[in-house]
C-alpha positions in Angstrom: 0.1 0.1 0.0 1.2 3.1 -0.5 1.6 6.5 1.6 -1.4 8.1 -0.3 -3.7 5.1 -0.4 -3.1 4.6 4.0 -3.9 8.9 4.1 -7.4 8.1 2.2 -8.2 5.1 4.3 -7.7 7.1 7.4 -9.8 10.2 6.1 -12.3 7.8 5.5 -12.5 6.0 8.8 -12.3 9.5 10.3 -15.0 10.6 8.5 -16.8 7.5 9.3 -16.2 7.9 13.4 -17.4 11.9 12.9 -21.1 10.4 11.4 -21.2 8.0 14.1 -20.8 10.2 17.0 -23.4 12.7 15.4 -25.6 9.6 15.2 -25.2 8.9 18.8 -25.1 12.7 19.8 -28.5 12.8 18.4 -29.7 9.5 20.3 -28.9 11.0 23.6 -25.5 9.0 24.0 -23.1 10.6 26.6 -19.3 11.8 25.6 -18.3 8.5 27.6 -20.5 6.1 26.2 -19.8 7.5 22.4 -16.1 6.9 23.5 -16.6 3.4 24.4 -18.3 2.5 21.3 -15.8 4.2 19.1 -12.6 3.1 20.8 -11.7 6.1 22.0 -12.1 8.4 25.4 -14.4 10.6 26.6 -11.9 13.1 26.6 -11.5 12.7 22.8 -15.0 12.7 22.1 -14.9 16.1 24.0 -12.0 17.6 21.9 -13.6 16.2 18.5 -16.8 17.8 19.3 -15.5 21.1 20.2 -13.1 21.8 17.5 -15.2 20.1 14.6 -18.3 21.8 15.7 -20.4 18.5 15.7 -23.9 19.4 16.5 -25.3 19.0 19.8 -29.4 18.8 19.4 -29.7 18.9 23.3 -27.6 22.0 23.5 -29.6 23.7 20.7 -33.0 23.0 21.9 -34.7 25.9 23.2 -38.0 26.3 25.0 -41.1 26.6 22.8 -42.4 29.8 23.4 -46.3 30.0 21.9 
């Protein structure tokens, strides 16, 4: 395998990890549970969410005003 192929594979794996992180966040999983599911630490999940602006539906929800 070439270095370019390995970089492409790693990039695709990172994208899959981010997609899964978003999915689990939307389902209400804690950062710790997300880390367990993805094989990374809670601190890594926190950093990724902060640096990549992964949406947090709980943080975005505001009470409905009628």
